[in-house]
OpenMM code with the backbone's topology and positions (N, CA, C; nanometers):
from openmm import Vec3, app, unit

residues = "UNK UNK UNK UNK UNK UNK UNK UNK UNK UNK UNK UNK UNK UNK UNK UNK UNK UNK UNK UNK UNK UNK UNK UNK UNK UNK UNK UNK UNK UNK UNK UNK UNK UNK UNK UNK UNK UNK UNK UNK UNK UNK UNK UNK UNK UNK UNK UNK UNK UNK UNK UNK UNK UNK UNK UNK UNK".split()
positions = [
    Vec3(-1.8464, 0.9351, -1.6683),
    Vec3(-1.8279, 0.8219, -1.5720),
    Vec3(-1.7962, 0.8728, -1.4375),
    Vec3(-1.8528, 0.8295, -1.3260),
    Vec3(-1.8153, 0.8784, -1.1978),
    Vec3(-1.6747, 0.8502, -1.1555),
    Vec3(-1.6134, 0.9268, -1.0784),
    Vec3(-1.4717, 0.9104, -1.0459),
    Vec3(-1.4490, 0.7883, -0.9601),
    Vec3(-1.5514, 0.7315, -0.8958),
    Vec3(-1.5401, 0.6149, -0.8164),
    Vec3(-1.5306, 0.4832, -0.8949),
    Vec3(-1.5561, 0.4922, -1.0304),
    Vec3(-1.5494, 0.3736, -1.1165),
    Vec3(-1.4188, 0.3643, -1.1754),
    Vec3(-1.3591, 0.2359, -1.1646),
    Vec3(-1.2184, 0.2121, -1.2180),
    Vec3(-1.2262, 0.1689, -1.3475),
    Vec3(-1.1370, 0.2041, -1.4386),
    Vec3(-1.1302, 0.1461, -1.5735),
    Vec3(-1.0715, 0.0066, -1.5661),
    Vec3(-1.1011, -0.0716, -1.6721),
    Vec3(-1.0618, -0.2156, -1.6833),
    Vec3(-0.9186, -0.2318, -1.6537),
    Vec3(-0.8366, -0.1599, -1.7135),
    Vec3(-0.6857, -0.1690, -1.7023),
    Vec3(-0.6391, -0.1472, -1.5500),
    Vec3(-0.6953, -0.0369, -1.4841),
    Vec3(-0.6647, -0.0125, -1.3505),
    Vec3(-0.7023, -0.1181, -1.2483),
    Vec3(-0.8248, -0.1705, -1.2894),
    Vec3(-0.8694, -0.2803, -1.1970),
    Vec3(-0.7898, -0.4131, -1.2161),
    Vec3(-0.7425, -0.4313, -1.3342),
    Vec3(-0.6490, -0.5437, -1.3594),
    Vec3(-0.5262, -0.5290, -1.2873),
    Vec3(-0.4693, -0.4100, -1.2940),
    Vec3(-0.3421, -0.3797, -1.2225),
    Vec3(-0.3545, -0.4052, -1.0705),
    Vec3(-0.4617, -0.3501, -1.0190),
    Vec3(-0.4897, -0.3673, -0.8793),
    Vec3(-0.5121, -0.5186, -0.8392),
    Vec3(-0.5779, -0.5910, -0.9259),
    Vec3(-0.6040, -0.7288, -0.9007),
    Vec3(-0.4779, -0.8095, -0.8887),
    Vec3(-0.3791, -0.7719, -0.9904),
    Vec3(-0.2502, -0.8394, -0.9914),
    Vec3(-0.1661, -0.8024, -0.8616),
    Vec3(-0.1748, -0.6755, -0.8344),
    Vec3(-0.0999, -0.6389, -0.7039),
    Vec3(-0.1521, -0.7097, -0.5835),
    Vec3(-0.2886, -0.7182, -0.5721),
    Vec3(-0.3420, -0.7857, -0.4571),
    Vec3(-0.3143, -0.9330, -0.4626),
    Vec3(-0.3071, -0.9921, -0.5680),
    Vec3(-0.2714, -1.1263, -0.5873),
    Vec3(-0.1331, -1.1605, -0.5468),
    Vec3(-0.0409, -1.0632, -0.5753),
    Vec3(0.0952, -1.0769, -0.5442),
    Vec3(0.1268, -1.0483, -0.4008),
    Vec3(0.0541, -0.9385, -0.3397),
    Vec3(0.0793, -0.8917, -0.2106),
    Vec3(-0.0246, -0.9097, -0.1024),
    Vec3(-0.1472, -0.9505, -0.1386),
    Vec3(-0.2492, -0.9415, -0.0497),
    Vec3(-0.2479, -1.0436, 0.0667),
    Vec3(-0.1728, -1.1523, 0.0354),
    Vec3(-0.1613, -1.2647, 0.1382),
    Vec3(-0.0479, -1.2403, 0.2468),
    Vec3(0.0315, -1.1450, 0.2127),
    Vec3(0.1504, -1.1215, 0.3022),
    Vec3(0.1089, -1.0651, 0.4382),
    Vec3(0.1634, -1.1253, 0.5400),
    Vec3(0.1409, -1.0720, 0.6786),
    Vec3(0.2788, -1.0657, 0.7352),
    Vec3(0.3232, -0.9462, 0.7732),
    Vec3(0.4528, -0.9300, 0.8387),
    Vec3(0.4446, -0.9409, 0.9843),
    Vec3(0.5372, -1.0189, 1.0357),
    Vec3(0.5669, -1.0182, 1.1880),
    Vec3(0.6801, -0.9438, 1.2027),
    Vec3(0.6739, -0.8196, 1.2208),
    Vec3(0.7903, -0.7308, 1.2322),
    Vec3(0.7553, -0.6255, 1.3192),
    Vec3(0.8629, -0.5831, 1.3929),
    Vec3(0.8563, -0.4643, 1.4765),
    Vec3(0.8881, -0.3404, 1.4068),
    Vec3(0.9205, -0.3554, 1.2824),
    Vec3(0.9610, -0.2345, 1.2005),
    Vec3(0.8465, -0.1871, 1.1128),
    Vec3(0.7753, -0.0776, 1.1667),
    Vec3(0.6485, -0.0368, 1.0904),
    Vec3(0.6771, 0.0017, 0.9549),
    Vec3(0.7963, 0.0574, 0.9251),
    Vec3(0.8348, 0.0958, 0.7904),
    Vec3(0.8250, -0.0151, 0.6879),
    Vec3(0.8867, -0.1242, 0.7245),
    Vec3(0.8793, -0.2464, 0.6479),
    Vec3(0.7345, -0.3013, 0.6344),
    Vec3(0.6713, -0.2921, 0.7371),
    Vec3(0.5175, -0.3414, 0.7379),
    Vec3(0.4508, -0.2590, 0.6303),
    Vec3(0.4548, -0.1289, 0.6328),
    Vec3(0.3871, -0.0370, 0.5406),
    Vec3(0.4374, -0.0488, 0.3977),
    Vec3(0.5720, -0.0655, 0.3836),
    Vec3(0.6328, -0.0812, 0.2574),
    Vec3(0.5812, -0.2107, 0.1947),
    Vec3(0.5690, -0.3141, 0.2710),
    Vec3(0.5261, -0.4378, 0.2126),
    Vec3(0.3730, -0.4457, 0.1908),
    Vec3(0.3002, -0.3698, 0.2625),
    Vec3(0.1470, -0.3787, 0.2439),
    Vec3(0.0925, -0.2975, 0.1396),
    Vec3(0.1593, -0.1775, 0.1058),
    Vec3(0.0987, -0.0846, 0.0211),
    Vec3(0.1798, -0.0725, -0.1103),
    Vec3(0.1101, -0.0487, -0.2167),
    Vec3(0.1921, -0.0364, -0.3397),
    Vec3(0.2954, 0.0891, -0.3275),
    Vec3(0.4082, 0.0725, -0.3920),
    Vec3(0.5061, 0.1724, -0.3806),
    Vec3(0.4592, 0.3047, -0.4461),
    Vec3(0.4733, 0.4156, -0.3839),
    Vec3(0.4269, 0.5415, -0.4259),
    Vec3(0.2938, 0.5866, -0.3718),
    Vec3(0.2186, 0.4967, -0.3141),
    Vec3(0.0897, 0.5224, -0.2592),
    Vec3(0.1116, 0.6154, -0.1351),
    Vec3(0.2101, 0.5934, -0.0514),
    Vec3(0.2404, 0.6725, 0.0573),
    Vec3(0.3631, 0.7510, 0.0321),
    Vec3(0.3608, 0.8797, 0.0439),
    Vec3(0.4945, 0.9648, 0.0173),
    Vec3(0.5835, 0.9468, 0.1342),
    Vec3(0.7066, 0.9783, 0.1101),
    Vec3(0.8088, 0.9763, 0.2116),
    Vec3(0.7710, 1.0584, 0.3303),
    Vec3(0.7179, 1.1801, 0.3083),
    Vec3(0.6760, 1.2742, 0.4132),
    Vec3(0.5676, 1.2070, 0.4953),
    Vec3(0.4677, 1.1526, 0.4146),
    Vec3(0.3563, 1.0785, 0.4965),
    Vec3(0.4085, 0.9602, 0.5756),
    Vec3(0.5033, 0.8859, 0.5211),
    Vec3(0.5604, 0.7817, 0.5936),
    Vec3(0.6390, 0.8263, 0.7234),
    Vec3(0.7013, 0.9297, 0.7076),
    Vec3(0.7786, 0.9878, 0.8311),
    Vec3(0.6716, 1.0336, 0.9337),
    Vec3(0.5673, 1.0893, 0.8939),
    Vec3(0.4639, 1.1309, 0.9923),
    Vec3(0.4031, 1.0242, 1.0551),
    Vec3(0.3744, 0.9152, 0.9818),
    Vec3(0.3114, 0.7932, 1.0321),
    Vec3(0.4150, 0.7175, 1.1366),
    Vec3(0.5430, 0.7284, 1.1061),
    Vec3(0.6475, 0.6678, 1.1886),
    Vec3(0.6545, 0.7512, 1.3226),
    Vec3(0.6390, 0.8859, 1.3102),
    Vec3(0.6444, 0.9669, 1.4344),
    Vec3(0.5261, 0.9324, 1.5221),
    Vec3(0.4134, 0.9107, 1.4675),
    Vec3(0.2973, 0.8680, 1.5515),
    Vec3(0.3024, 0.7386, 1.6115),
    Vec3(0.3613, 0.6438, 1.5267),
    Vec3(0.3741, 0.5138, 1.5664),
    Vec3(0.4568, 0.4857, 1.6845),
    Vec3(0.5658, 0.5625, 1.6944),
    Vec3(0.6595, 0.5479, 1.8016),
    Vec3(0.6274, 0.6368, 1.9148),
] * unit.nanometer
topology = app.Topology()
chain = topology.addChain("A")
for resn in residues:
    res = topology.addResidue(resn, chain)
    for name in ("N", "CA", "C"):
        topology.addAtom(name, app.Element.getBySymbol(name[0]), res)
C-alpha cells in the first residue's frame, strides 16, 4: 500500500477532528493560540512552534 493512502481508522480520526475543529476561525493577535487551535496537538513540536513564533514577530 502506498504511504500516501490512509487506513480507514486514521481517516475516521481525521474526519472527526476536522468536524470538531475545521470551522473554527480565531480572531486573535496571539499566533500561538491560533496555531494551537487550528492544528491537532502534537502535530507541531514545541521547538517548531518557537521557531514559527520567532518568524511571526
